[in-house]
C-alpha positions, 0 to 999 in steps of 0.5 A: 285254278284247281279243278277239283272243286271250289268250296262255296264261299257262303256255305253257311256260318258254322258249316264245315263242308261246302254244299252238295249239288244236284244238276238237272240237264235237259236236252231237246231239239225243239228248243232250237226249232228241230224235231228229229234224230237225237230228240230228247235227253234228261239227266239228274246228277248228284255230287256225293261226298265220298265219306258218305259212301260205303267203305268197300266203294271208297276202297275200290277203283276208280274211287280210291284213285280220286283226288276229289272229295266228291263223286258224281252219280247220275241217272238219265234217259235218251231218246232217238227217232227218225225225221218222219214220226208220222208213219208206222213203218219208218224209212229204213234209210233214216235213223231208227227209233231207240231209247236208252236208260242209264246210271252213270258214275264219274270220278276225278282222278287228278287235280293238278295242271291236268284233270282226269275223269274216269266214268262208268255207265250201266243201263238198258236199251230198247223198250225197258228204257221207257222212252216211248211212254215218256214221249207219249206222256209229254206229247199228251201234256202239250197236245202234240202228235204221237210218234207212230213207229215205236214198235220198230225200235231197237230191241232190248239190250244191256248197255255198258260203257267205260270212259276216260278223258283228260282236260287241261283247265285254263291252259291258256288264260288271261292274267285278268282272269276274264277268259280261258281256253281248256283243251281235252282228249278222251275215249269211250268204249262199250256196246253202246258207243265206242269213240275217241274225241278231242276238243276245246272250250273257250270262255269269256266272262266274270269270276269264271268257275272251275267247271269247263264248260257248263257241262260236258257235251259229246256223244255220251251222257253229260258228265256234269258235277257242279261243285259251286263257285266262290263268287257270283259271275257269268260267262259265254263260251264256245267249243268243239268236240271232234270224234272218230267213231268205231261203234254207235248202237243207235246207228249200227243196230243191236249187237246180238240180234237183227234190228234197223240200222243205217250206214254210220259215218266214221267221223263227226264233230259238235260245234257248241256255244252257250251262256252260264250264270253262276253263284255260290249256291247255284248255276244256270246255263243254256247251250246250243249244239250243232252236230255234223251228219252221223250217217250217210243218208242223213240230209242235214246236220242236227241241232239241239239245245240244252238247259242245265240247273244246279242247286244245293241239296 
């Protein structure tokens, strides 16, 4: 199965192009009964036809290397808090408050037996990320307590990251098409996160689409660019992402100024499991993630849930 995107079978009589998709991704630890550390993330990702982009963008790398007719653009926000958010002066041995607002671009650069992804993100960390205001508005809406330590969050800093990953979709698969296994390796570098990762995704279901899995899960933003599927189907999946981490600004603190920080662990992993329902013009998925301890004083692994919904636009 080629991974460069599947044209939707019911794109519509007379349509010459498959539908473009927008994917909304919501991460939240409260979905699995927790409330600390990586506590919330929201991203909206658009699959954009390359022919609609300005010529200078199409002729510039990495877009000009792409084997896919579409490019993914996303905007997102991430929020990090300590365990105890009821005190004005947070525990110095716990994860500091931090927010991240970003723009992300992801390009597929191969569509053979292996698939390469090149990604670039630009954003800001600190008060301009507006996570304090976002959390306050949501907590007011649901009449829940307001975190009191945001005055100690990481300071303002521009956020830049470059990422690369190679995956081998369906490297192992059943002749019946009911299950497959996709390994992947990658690296990310920047003043936000610098790490190398390796992992796999195993799926079992009916009419497996070419996304593997529902969305990419690691320390960085979800690289989701759903392209549609030829037939209605579903699958359950499980996977793991193993990492060696050289830098994590949300633990190490600001790059050029003094800020709260903790002793980061150099290795980590995510264990993931989920369910996806797919149809030619949409997809819905839920994922559970268990993340190993990220810093030395951390008392227990973190966990969070993720909802994704993809629809045409």
